The first five atom37 places (N, CA, C, CB, O) and aatype in JSON, in Angstrom:
{
  "aatype": [12, 11, 16, 5, 2, 2, 19, 8, 16, 13, 18, 7, 18, 3, 9, 11, 5, 16, 15, 5, 11, 6, 11, 0, 5, 0, 9, 0, 11, 5, 13, 7, 3, 11, 19, 9, 16, 18, 3, 3, 12, 11, 11, 6, 19, 3, 0, 16, 2, 7, 9, 10, 9, 13, 19, 16, 15, 13, 10, 7, 10, 0, 13, 10, 19, 0, 0, 7, 4, 9, 9, 18, 9, 11, 5, 12, 3, 6, 16, 6, 3, 6, 10, 15, 2, 13, 1, 9, 10, 11, 1, 9, 7, 13, 16, 8, 16, 3, 12, 10, 11, 7, 10, 10, 10, 11, 9, 16, 13, 2, 13, 7, 10, 14, 10],
  "atom_mask": [
    [1, 1, 1, 1, 1],
    [1, 1, 1, 1, 1],
    [1, 1, 1, 1, 1],
    [1, 1, 1, 1, 1],
    [1, 1, 1, 1, 1],
    [1, 1, 1, 1, 1],
    [1, 1, 1, 1, 1],
    [1, 1, 1, 1, 1],
    [1, 1, 1, 1, 1],
    [1, 1, 1, 1, 1],
    [1, 1, 1, 1, 1],
    [1, 1, 1, 0, 1],
    [1, 1, 1, 1, 1],
    [1, 1, 1, 1, 1],
    [1, 1, 1, 1, 1],
    [1, 1, 1, 1, 1],
    [1, 1, 1, 1, 1],
    [1, 1, 1, 1, 1],
    [1, 1, 1, 1, 1],
    [1, 1, 1, 1, 1],
    [1, 1, 1, 1, 1],
    [1, 1, 1, 1, 1],
    [1, 1, 1, 1, 1],
    [1, 1, 1, 1, 1],
    [1, 1, 1, 1, 1],
    [1, 1, 1, 1, 1],
    [1, 1, 1, 1, 1],
    [1, 1, 1, 1, 1],
    [1, 1, 1, 1, 1],
    [1, 1, 1, 1, 1],
    [1, 1, 1, 1, 1],
    [1, 1, 1, 0, 1],
    [1, 1, 1, 1, 1],
    [1, 1, 1, 1, 1],
    [1, 1, 1, 1, 1],
    [1, 1, 1, 1, 1],
    [1, 1, 1, 1, 1],
    [1, 1, 1, 1, 1],
    [1, 1, 1, 1, 1],
    [1, 1, 1, 1, 1],
    [1, 1, 1, 1, 1],
    [1, 1, 1, 1, 1],
    [1, 1, 1, 1, 1],
    [1, 1, 1, 1, 1],
    [1, 1, 1, 1, 1],
    [1, 1, 1, 1, 1],
    [1, 1, 1, 1, 1],
    [1, 1, 1, 1, 1],
    [1, 1, 1, 1, 1],
    [1, 1, 1, 0, 1],
    [1, 1, 1, 1, 1],
    [1, 1, 1, 1, 1],
    [1, 1, 1, 1, 1],
    [1, 1, 1, 1, 1],
    [1, 1, 1, 1, 1],
    [1, 1, 1, 1, 1],
    [1, 1, 1, 1, 1],
    [1, 1, 1, 1, 1],
    [1, 1, 1, 1, 1],
    [1, 1, 1, 0, 1],
    [1, 1, 1, 1, 1],
    [1, 1, 1, 1, 1],
    [1, 1, 1, 1, 1],
    [1, 1, 1, 1, 1],
    [1, 1, 1, 1, 1],
    [1, 1, 1, 1, 1],
    [1, 1, 1, 1, 1],
    [1, 1, 1, 0, 1],
    [1, 1, 1, 1, 1],
    [1, 1, 1, 1, 1],
    [1, 1, 1, 1, 1],
    [1, 1, 1, 1, 1],
    [1, 1, 1, 1, 1],
    [1, 1, 1, 1, 1],
    [1, 1, 1, 1, 1],
    [1, 1, 1, 1, 1],
    [1, 1, 1, 1, 1],
    [1, 1, 1, 1, 1],
    [1, 1, 1, 1, 1],
    [1, 1, 1, 1, 1],
    [1, 1, 1, 1, 1],
    [1, 1, 1, 1, 1],
    [1, 1, 1, 1, 1],
    [1, 1, 1, 1, 1],
    [1, 1, 1, 1, 1],
    [1, 1, 1, 1, 1],
    [1, 1, 1, 1, 1],
    [1, 1, 1, 1, 1],
    [1, 1, 1, 1, 1],
    [1, 1, 1, 1, 1],
    [1, 1, 1, 1, 1],
    [1, 1, 1, 1, 1],
    [1, 1, 1, 0, 1],
    [1, 1, 1, 1, 1],
    [1, 1, 1, 1, 1],
    [1, 1, 1, 1, 1],
    [1, 1, 1, 1, 1],
    [1, 1, 1, 1, 1],
    [1, 1, 1, 1, 1],
    [1, 1, 1, 1, 1],
    [1, 1, 1, 1, 1],
    [1, 1, 1, 0, 1],
    [1, 1, 1, 1, 1],
    [1, 1, 1, 1, 1],
    [1, 1, 1, 1, 1],
    [1, 1, 1, 1, 1],
    [1, 1, 1, 1, 1],
    [1, 1, 1, 1, 1],
    [1, 1, 1, 1, 1],
    [1, 1, 1, 1, 1],
    [1, 1, 1, 1, 1],
    [1, 1, 1, 0, 1],
    [1, 1, 1, 1, 1],
    [1, 1, 1, 1, 1],
    [1, 1, 1, 1, 1]
  ],
  "atom_positions": [
    [[0.85, -1.17, 0.0], [0.0, 0.0, 0.0], [0.9, 1.23, 0.0], [-0.97, 0.0, 1.22], [1.83, 1.34, 0.79]],
    [[0.6, 2.13, -0.87], [1.41, 3.33, -1.02], [0.7, 4.5, -0.33], [1.68, 3.64, -2.52], [-0.48, 4.74, -0.57]],
    [[1.43, 5.21, 0.52], [0.85, 6.38, 1.19], [1.53, 7.64, 0.69], [0.98, 6.26, 2.73], [2.72, 7.64, 0.36]],
    [[0.77, 8.69, 0.65], [1.31, 9.97, 0.24], [1.22, 10.93, 1.41], [0.55, 10.53, -0.99], [0.2, 11.01, 2.1]],
    [[2.3, 11.65, 1.62], [2.31, 12.68, 2.65], [2.11, 14.03, 1.99], [3.64, 12.64, 3.47], [2.93, 14.46, 1.18]],
    [[1.04, 14.68, 2.34], [0.77, 16.01, 1.8], [1.4, 17.04, 2.72], [-0.76, 16.25, 1.65], [1.21, 17.01, 3.93]],
    [[2.13, 17.94, 2.13], [2.78, 19.0, 2.89], [2.05, 20.3, 2.61], [4.29, 19.11, 2.53], [1.85, 20.68, 1.45]],
    [[1.65, 20.98, 3.67], [0.96, 22.25, 3.55], [1.84, 23.33, 4.16], [-0.44, 22.21, 4.23], [2.47, 23.12, 5.2]],
    [[1.86, 24.46, 3.51], [2.62, 25.6, 4.02], [1.64, 26.71, 4.38], [3.67, 26.09, 2.99], [0.75, 27.05, 3.6]],
    [[1.83, 27.26, 5.57], [0.97, 28.34, 6.04], [1.83, 29.56, 6.33], [0.18, 27.92, 7.29], [2.91, 29.46, 6.89]],
    [[1.32, 30.7, 5.94], [1.98, 31.96, 6.24], [1.01, 32.81, 7.05], [2.43, 32.71, 4.93], [-0.17, 32.89, 6.72]],
    [[1.5, 33.42, 8.09], [0.64, 34.26, 8.92], [1.14, 35.69, 8.93], [0.0, 0.0, 0.0], [2.34, 35.94, 9.01]],
    [[0.22, 36.61, 8.87], [0.55, 38.03, 8.91], [-0.3, 38.69, 10.0], [0.32, 38.72, 7.53], [-1.5, 38.44, 10.09]],
    [[0.33, 39.51, 10.81], [-0.37, 40.23, 11.87], [-0.59, 41.66, 11.4], [0.43, 40.19, 13.22], [0.35, 42.44, 11.3]],
    [[-1.84, 41.99, 11.11], [-2.18, 43.31, 10.6], [-2.89, 44.08, 11.7], [-3.07, 43.22, 9.31], [-3.91, 43.63, 12.22]],
    [[-2.35, 45.23, 12.06], [-2.88, 45.98, 13.18], [-3.74, 47.17, 12.75], [-1.76, 46.47, 14.05], [-4.68, 47.53, 13.46]],
    [[-3.45, 47.77, 11.64], [-4.2, 48.96, 11.22], [-5.45, 48.56, 10.45], [-3.31, 49.88, 10.36], [-5.43, 47.63, 9.64]],
    [[-6.53, 49.27, 10.7], [-7.81, 48.96, 10.08], [-7.76, 49.11, 8.56], [-8.89, 49.85, 10.65], [-8.36, 48.3, 7.84]],
    [[-7.07, 50.11, 8.08], [-7.0, 50.31, 6.63], [-6.27, 49.16, 5.95], [-6.3, 51.65, 6.3], [-6.62, 48.76, 4.84]],
    [[-5.26, 48.62, 6.61], [-4.54, 47.48, 6.04], [-5.39, 46.2, 6.09], [-3.22, 47.26, 6.79], [-5.27, 45.35, 5.21]],
    [[-6.23, 46.08, 7.1], [-7.1, 44.9, 7.18], [-8.07, 44.87, 6.0], [-7.88, 44.89, 8.51], [-8.32, 43.81, 5.42]],
    [[-8.6, 46.03, 5.66], [-9.54, 46.08, 4.54], [-8.84, 45.71, 3.24], [-10.16, 47.48, 4.43], [-9.41, 45.01, 2.4]],
    [[-7.61, 46.19, 3.06], [-6.85, 45.84, 1.86], [-6.54, 44.35, 1.84], [-5.54, 46.66, 1.78], [-6.64, 43.7, 0.8]],
    [[-6.17, 43.81, 3.0], [-5.85, 42.38, 3.09], [-7.07, 41.52, 2.79], [-5.29, 42.03, 4.48], [-6.96, 40.48, 2.14]],
    [[-8.24, 41.94, 3.25], [-9.46, 41.18, 2.96], [-9.8, 41.24, 1.48], [-10.63, 41.73, 3.79], [-10.29, 40.26, 0.92]],
    [[-9.55, 42.37, 0.85], [-9.8, 42.48, -0.59], [-8.86, 41.55, -1.36], [-9.61, 43.94, -1.07], [-9.28, 40.91, -2.33]],
    [[-7.61, 41.49, -0.94], [-6.64, 40.59, -1.6], [-7.04, 39.13, -1.35], [-5.19, 40.85, -1.08], [-6.95, 38.3, -2.25]],
    [[-7.49, 38.83, -0.12], [-7.88, 37.46, 0.22], [-9.05, 36.99, -0.63], [-8.24, 37.35, 1.7], [-9.12, 35.82, -1.0]],
    [[-9.98, 37.89, -0.95], [-11.13, 37.53, -1.78], [-10.7, 37.16, -3.19], [-12.14, 38.67, -1.81], [-11.36, 36.36, -3.85]],
    [[-9.6, 37.74, -3.66], [-9.12, 37.43, -5.0], [-8.61, 36.0, -5.08], [-8.0, 38.41, -5.4], [-8.72, 35.36, -6.13]],
    [[-8.05, 35.48, -3.97], [-7.49, 34.13, -3.98], [-8.54, 33.06, -3.66], [-6.36, 34.04, -2.98], [-8.26, 31.87, -3.78]],
    [[-9.72, 33.46, -3.28], [-10.8, 32.5, -3.03], [-10.62, 31.74, -1.73], [0.0, 0.0, 0.0], [-10.34, 32.32, -0.68]],
    [[-10.78, 30.41, -1.81], [-10.74, 29.56, -0.62], [-9.33, 29.27, -0.12], [-11.44, 28.26, -0.91], [-9.17, 28.65, 0.93]],
    [[-8.32, 29.69, -0.83], [-6.95, 29.4, -0.43], [-6.49, 30.26, 0.73], [-6.01, 29.58, -1.6], [-5.51, 29.92, 1.4]],
    [[-7.16, 31.37, 0.98], [-6.76, 32.29, 2.04], [-7.87, 32.32, 3.1], [-6.5, 33.73, 1.47], [-9.04, 32.51, 2.79]],
    [[-7.46, 32.11, 4.35], [-8.41, 32.14, 5.46], [-7.95, 33.22, 6.43], [-8.5, 30.74, 6.18], [-6.8, 33.23, 6.87]],
    [[-8.85, 34.13, 6.75], [-8.5, 35.19, 7.69], [-8.82, 34.74, 9.11], [-9.25, 36.51, 7.35], [-9.57, 33.79, 9.33]],
    [[-8.25, 35.44, 10.06], [-8.47, 35.13, 11.48], [-9.95, 35.27, 11.82], [-7.63, 36.06, 12.38], [-10.51, 34.45, 12.54]],
    [[-10.58, 36.32, 11.31], [-12.0, 36.55, 11.59], [-12.87, 35.41, 11.06], [-12.45, 37.88, 10.99], [-13.81, 34.97, 11.72]],
    [[-12.55, 34.94, 9.84], [-13.31, 33.83, 9.27], [-13.13, 32.56, 10.1], [-12.87, 33.57, 7.82], [-14.09, 31.83, 10.36]],
    [[-11.89, 32.31, 10.52], [-11.61, 31.12, 11.33], [-12.3, 31.21, 12.68], [-10.09, 30.95, 11.52], [-12.83, 30.22, 13.18]],
    [[-12.3, 32.41, 13.27], [-12.95, 32.6, 14.57], [-14.45, 32.37, 14.46], [-12.67, 34.01, 15.12], [-15.04, 31.74, 15.34]],
    [[-15.08, 32.87, 13.41], [-16.52, 32.65, 13.21], [-16.83, 31.16, 13.06], [-17.01, 33.43, 11.97], [-17.82, 30.67, 13.6]],
    [[-15.99, 30.46, 12.33], [-16.2, 29.03, 12.1], [-16.06, 28.24, 13.41], [-15.2, 28.51, 11.06], [-16.86, 27.36, 13.69]],
    [[-15.04, 28.57, 14.19], [-14.83, 27.89, 15.47], [-15.96, 28.2, 16.44], [-13.48, 28.3, 16.09], [-16.44, 27.31, 17.15]],
    [[-16.4, 29.45, 16.48], [-17.51, 29.83, 17.37], [-18.8, 29.1, 16.98], [-17.74, 31.36, 17.32], [-19.55, 28.67, 17.86]],
    [[-19.05, 28.96, 15.7], [-20.25, 28.25, 15.25], [-20.19, 26.78, 15.64], [-20.41, 28.38, 13.72], [-21.18, 26.21, 16.1]],
    [[-19.02, 26.17, 15.47], [-18.86, 24.76, 15.85], [-19.02, 24.58, 17.35], [-17.49, 24.25, 15.4], [-19.68, 23.64, 17.79]],
    [[-18.42, 25.47, 18.13], [-18.55, 25.38, 19.58], [-19.99, 25.58, 20.02], [-17.64, 26.41, 20.26], [-20.46, 24.91, 20.95]],
    [[-20.69, 26.47, 19.38], [-22.1, 26.7, 19.72], [-22.95, 25.47, 19.48], [0.0, 0.0, 0.0], [-23.8, 25.13, 20.3]],
    [[-22.71, 24.8, 18.37], [-23.46, 23.58, 18.07], [-23.15, 22.5, 19.09], [-23.15, 23.08, 16.64], [-24.05, 21.82, 19.57]],
    [[-21.86, 22.33, 19.42], [-21.47, 21.32, 20.39], [-22.07, 21.59, 21.77], [-19.95, 21.25, 20.5], [-22.54, 20.66, 22.43]],
    [[-22.06, 22.83, 22.19], [-22.63, 23.17, 23.49], [-24.13, 22.9, 23.5], [-22.36, 24.66, 23.84], [-24.66, 22.37, 24.48]],
    [[-24.83, 23.25, 22.43], [-26.27, 23.0, 22.36], [-26.57, 21.51, 22.42], [-26.85, 23.6, 21.08], [-27.44, 21.08, 23.19]],
    [[-25.87, 20.72, 21.62], [-26.15, 19.28, 21.56], [-25.86, 18.62, 22.9], [-25.32, 18.61, 20.45], [-26.66, 17.82, 23.39]],
    [[-24.7, 18.94, 23.5], [-24.37, 18.31, 24.78], [-25.32, 18.76, 25.89], [-22.92, 18.65, 25.17], [-25.69, 17.96, 26.75]],
    [[-25.73, 20.01, 25.87], [-26.7, 20.49, 26.87], [-28.04, 19.79, 26.7], [-26.88, 22.01, 26.77], [-28.66, 19.38, 27.68]],
    [[-28.49, 19.65, 25.47], [-29.76, 18.98, 25.21], [-29.72, 17.52, 25.65], [-30.11, 19.07, 23.72], [-30.65, 17.05, 26.31]],
    [[-28.65, 16.82, 25.3], [-28.53, 15.42, 25.7], [-28.43, 15.28, 27.21], [-27.32, 14.77, 25.04], [-29.04, 14.38, 27.8]],
    [[-27.68, 16.16, 27.85], [-27.57, 16.12, 29.31], [-28.9, 16.34, 29.97], [0.0, 0.0, 0.0], [-29.24, 15.64, 30.93]],
    [[-29.67, 17.3, 29.49], [-30.99, 17.56, 30.05], [-31.94, 16.39, 29.81], [-31.58, 18.85, 29.44], [-32.73, 16.03, 30.68]],
    [[-31.86, 15.78, 28.63], [-32.71, 14.63, 28.32], [-32.39, 13.46, 29.25], [-32.53, 14.19, 26.85], [-33.3, 12.8, 29.76]],
    [[-31.1, 13.19, 29.48], [-30.72, 12.11, 30.39], [-31.11, 12.43, 31.82], [-29.21, 11.84, 30.3], [-31.49, 11.53, 32.57]],
    [[-31.03, 13.69, 32.22], [-31.42, 14.08, 33.57], [-32.92, 13.86, 33.78], [-31.06, 15.56, 33.82], [-33.33, 13.35, 34.82]],
    [[-33.73, 14.24, 32.81], [-35.18, 14.04, 32.92], [-35.5, 12.54, 32.93], [-35.91, 14.74, 31.75], [-36.35, 12.1, 33.7]],
    [[-34.84, 11.78, 32.07], [-35.09, 10.33, 32.03], [-34.72, 9.67, 33.35], [-34.3, 9.68, 30.87], [-35.46, 8.83, 33.86]],
    [[-33.57, 10.06, 33.91], [-33.16, 9.49, 35.2], [-34.15, 9.88, 36.3], [-31.74, 9.97, 35.58], [-34.48, 9.05, 37.15]],
    [[-34.62, 11.12, 36.29], [-35.61, 11.55, 37.27], [-36.9, 10.76, 37.16], [0.0, 0.0, 0.0], [-37.49, 10.4, 38.18]],
    [[-37.35, 10.49, 35.95], [-38.58, 9.7, 35.75], [-38.41, 8.27, 36.26], [-38.98, 9.69, 34.27], [-39.3, 7.72, 36.9]],
    [[-37.27, 7.69, 35.97], [-37.01, 6.32, 36.42], [-36.98, 6.25, 37.94], [-35.69, 5.79, 35.84], [-37.55, 5.35, 38.54]],
    [[-36.31, 7.21, 38.56], [-36.23, 7.24, 40.03], [-37.62, 7.49, 40.63], [-35.25, 8.33, 40.5], [-37.96, 6.89, 41.65]],
    [[-38.41, 8.34, 40.01], [-39.77, 8.62, 40.5], [-40.62, 7.36, 40.47], [-40.43, 9.73, 39.66], [-41.31, 7.05, 41.45]],
    [[-40.59, 6.63, 39.36], [-41.37, 5.4, 39.25], [-40.91, 4.38, 40.29], [-41.25, 4.81, 37.83], [-41.73, 3.7, 40.91]],
    [[-39.6, 4.27, 40.47], [-39.05, 3.36, 41.48], [-39.53, 3.76, 42.87], [-37.51, 3.35, 41.43], [-39.91, 2.9, 43.66]],
    [[-39.53, 5.03, 43.15], [-39.94, 5.54, 44.46], [-41.43, 5.25, 44.71], [-39.67, 7.05, 44.56], [-41.8, 4.84, 45.81]],
    [[-42.26, 5.46, 43.71], [-43.69, 5.2, 43.88], [-43.96, 3.71, 44.09], [-44.47, 5.71, 42.66], [-44.84, 3.34, 44.87]],
    [[-43.22, 2.87, 43.39], [-43.38, 1.43, 43.54], [-42.98, 0.99, 44.96], [-42.54, 0.68, 42.5], [-43.67, 0.18, 45.57]],
    [[-41.86, 1.54, 45.46], [-41.42, 1.2, 46.81], [-42.39, 1.72, 47.87], [-40.02, 1.76, 47.07], [-42.59, 1.07, 48.89]],
    [[-42.99, 2.87, 47.63], [-43.93, 3.44, 48.6], [-45.14, 2.54, 48.77], [-44.37, 4.85, 48.15], [-45.62, 2.35, 49.89]],
    [[-45.65, 1.99, 47.68], [-46.78, 1.06, 47.78], [-46.41, -0.18, 48.57], [-47.27, 0.67, 46.38], [-47.23, -0.71, 49.32]],
    [[-45.17, -0.66, 48.4], [-44.73, -1.84, 49.12], [-44.51, -1.56, 50.61], [-43.44, -2.38, 48.51], [-44.59, -2.48, 51.42]],
    [[-44.24, -0.32, 50.96], [-43.92, 0.03, 52.35], [-45.11, 0.53, 53.16], [-42.84, 1.06, 52.37], [-44.94, 0.96, 54.3]],
    [[-46.3, 0.48, 52.6], [-47.48, 0.93, 53.35], [-47.66, 0.13, 54.64], [-48.73, 0.81, 52.49], [-48.05, 0.68, 55.67]],
    [[-47.39, -1.17, 54.58], [-47.52, -1.99, 55.78], [-46.5, -1.57, 56.84], [-47.34, -3.49, 55.44], [-46.8, -1.6, 58.04]],
    [[-45.31, -1.17, 56.41], [-44.29, -0.69, 57.37], [-44.74, 0.6, 58.05], [-42.94, -0.47, 56.66], [-44.49, 0.79, 59.24]],
    [[-45.41, 1.48, 57.32], [-45.9, 2.72, 57.92], [-47.01, 2.44, 58.93], [-46.4, 3.68, 56.83], [-47.12, 3.11, 59.96]],
    [[-47.83, 1.45, 58.63], [-48.88, 1.07, 59.59], [-48.26, 0.55, 60.89], [-49.82, 0.01, 58.98], [-48.73, 0.86, 61.98]],
    [[-47.21, -0.24, 60.76], [-46.52, -0.77, 61.94], [-45.9, 0.37, 62.74], [-45.43, -1.8, 61.54], [-45.98, 0.38, 63.97]],
    [[-45.27, 1.32, 62.04], [-44.66, 2.46, 62.75], [-45.73, 3.27, 63.49], [-43.91, 3.37, 61.76], [-45.48, 3.77, 64.59]],
    [[-46.9, 3.4, 62.9], [-47.98, 4.15, 63.54], [-48.46, 3.42, 64.8], [-49.16, 4.35, 62.56], [-48.78, 4.06, 65.8]],
    [[-48.52, 2.09, 64.75], [-48.92, 1.3, 65.92], [-47.89, 1.4, 67.04], [-49.13, -0.16, 65.53], [-48.24, 1.4, 68.22]],
    [[-46.61, 1.5, 66.65], [-45.55, 1.61, 67.67], [-45.65, 2.94, 68.4], [-44.16, 1.46, 67.02], [-45.33, 3.01, 69.59]],
    [[-46.08, 3.98, 67.7], [-46.22, 5.26, 68.37], [-45.6, 6.44, 67.63], [0.0, 0.0, 0.0], [-45.54, 7.54, 68.16]],
    [[-45.15, 6.21, 66.41], [-44.61, 7.32, 65.63], [-45.75, 8.25, 65.23], [-43.86, 6.8, 64.37], [-46.84, 7.8, 64.89]],
    [[-45.48, 9.54, 65.28], [-46.49, 10.5, 64.87], [-46.46, 10.67, 63.35], [-46.27, 11.86, 65.57], [-45.52, 10.24, 62.67]],
    [[-47.49, 11.3, 62.84], [-47.57, 11.57, 61.4], [-46.4, 12.46, 60.96], [-48.93, 12.25, 61.04], [-45.85, 12.27, 59.88]],
    [[-46.02, 13.43, 61.8], [-44.91, 14.34, 61.49], [-43.59, 13.58, 61.41], [-44.81, 15.45, 62.54], [-42.78, 13.84, 60.53]],
    [[-43.37, 12.63, 62.34], [-42.13, 11.84, 62.32], [-42.03, 11.01, 61.05], [-42.07, 10.92, 63.56], [-40.96, 10.9, 60.44]],
    [[-43.15, 10.42, 60.65], [-43.13, 9.61, 59.42], [-42.91, 10.48, 58.19], [-44.45, 8.82, 59.29], [-42.23, 10.07, 57.25]],
    [[-43.48, 11.69, 58.17], [-43.25, 12.6, 57.05], [-41.79, 13.02, 56.96], [-44.14, 13.83, 57.17], [-41.23, 13.12, 55.87]],
    [[-41.17, 13.27, 58.13], [-39.74, 13.63, 58.13], [-38.9, 12.49, 57.58], [-39.27, 14.0, 59.56], [-37.98, 12.71, 56.78]],
    [[-39.21, 11.27, 57.99], [-38.48, 10.11, 57.49], [-38.67, 9.91, 56.0], [0.0, 0.0, 0.0], [-37.73, 9.6, 55.27]],
    [[-39.91, 10.09, 55.56], [-40.21, 9.95, 54.13], [-39.52, 11.04, 53.31], [-41.73, 10.01, 53.9], [-39.0, 10.77, 52.23]],
    [[-39.51, 12.26, 53.84], [-38.83, 13.36, 53.15], [-37.32, 13.1, 53.06], [-39.09, 14.69, 53.88], [-36.7, 13.38, 52.04]],
    [[-36.74, 12.57, 54.13], [-35.32, 12.24, 54.12], [-35.02, 11.16, 53.09], [-34.86, 11.78, 55.52], [-34.03, 11.24, 52.36]],
    [[-35.88, 10.15, 53.03], [-35.69, 9.07, 52.06], [-35.8, 9.58, 50.62], [-36.72, 7.95, 52.3], [-34.98, 9.25, 49.77]],
    [[-36.82, 10.4, 50.36], [-37.0, 10.94, 49.01], [-35.83, 11.84, 48.62], [-38.33, 11.73, 48.91], [-35.33, 11.77, 47.5]],
    [[-35.38, 12.67, 49.56], [-34.24, 13.55, 49.29], [-33.0, 12.73, 48.98], [-33.97, 14.47, 50.49], [-32.24, 13.06, 48.07]],
    [[-32.78, 11.67, 49.74], [-31.62, 10.81, 49.51], [-31.72, 10.11, 48.16], [-31.49, 9.78, 50.64], [-30.75, 10.05, 47.41]],
    [[-32.9, 9.56, 47.86], [-33.07, 8.81, 46.61], [-33.01, 9.69, 45.37], [-34.38, 8.06, 46.63], [-32.49, 9.25, 44.34]],
    [[-33.52, 10.91, 45.44], [-33.49, 11.8, 44.27], [-32.21, 12.63, 44.22], [-34.7, 12.73, 44.3], [-31.63, 12.81, 43.15]],
    [[-31.77, 13.12, 45.36], [-30.63, 14.04, 45.39], [-29.31, 13.39, 45.06], [0.0, 0.0, 0.0], [-28.5, 13.97, 44.34]],
    [[-29.08, 12.2, 45.59], [-27.79, 11.55, 45.39], [-27.54, 11.18, 43.92], [-27.71, 10.3, 46.25], [-26.47, 11.5, 43.41]],
    [[-28.47, 10.51, 43.23], [-28.2, 10.17, 41.83], [-28.15, 11.39, 40.91], [-29.24, 9.22, 41.33], [-27.36, 11.41, 39.96]],
    [[-28.97, 12.39, 41.17], [-29.02, 13.53, 40.26], [-27.93, 14.51, 40.62], [-30.39, 14.22, 40.31], [-27.8, 15.55, 39.97]]
  ]
}
């Protein structure tokens, strides 16, 4: 298998005066796609970064909502199974407020830790 190594040469110029920038942009337009200015490159990089940030944020939010739904369903299923335990606690002498505090602690632990 034969491989070819392509060699590219880049030249950079730092233009500080506004009048020279306009002349340089006019010259760059004459060469077409062979010349890339800093401003063009910056716009391209900013656009790419914007798309990446949007996609990753959207996926992160989607996974967060999905995880929350799964945990919620799990919590509701466990609550139905634990009704008999709450009845036993009430017979022992726990007040309604004590059971609510325990339930709130459990829900906070189950939702807060994974998320």
